[in-house]
N, C-alpha and C positions, 0 to 999 in steps of 0.2 A: 151771216146772211149777206148775199151779194149786194143788195140795195144799200144796206147799212154801211158796208165797206166802201162802196162807191161814194156815198155822201161824205163819209169821213175823209176819204182820199181827196175828194174835190175841195173840201174846206181846208185841209192841210196845204194843198197846192196854192189856194188863194191866199192863205195866211203868209206863205213864204214869198209871194210875189205881189204884194200890195202896191197900189199906186201911191197911197199916202198913209200916214199913221192912223187917221180916223177910220179909213177903210179896213185896215188891219185889225183895229180894235173891234169894229163891227163884226168881222168874220169870227173873231175869238168869242165874242158874246153869243153869236149864233151857235157856234160849236158847243159852248158851255150849256146853253139852253137846250139844245138837242140832246146832249148827254144826260141831262136831268130828267127828260121825259122819253128817253129812247124806248123803254119797255112798252109804254103806252102807245107810242108812235108807230113802232114797228110790229107789234103783236098782231094786228089785223092782217098784215102782209104775210106774216109767218103762218097764221091760221089758213089763209087763202092758199098758200103754196102747198100746205099739207093736204088740203082737200082736193087738189087737182091730181 
């Protein structure tokens, strides 16, 4: 799914170029949290794209 790929790509880029360690840790925590709920998070978008 394009949106999911873009979110992952953006977080990966942010993790690689942090301003400081705390910021990098925050992006990693965000990435981990999103990966744990990705099915629930992205399924409405997937359903919407199939209905159009």
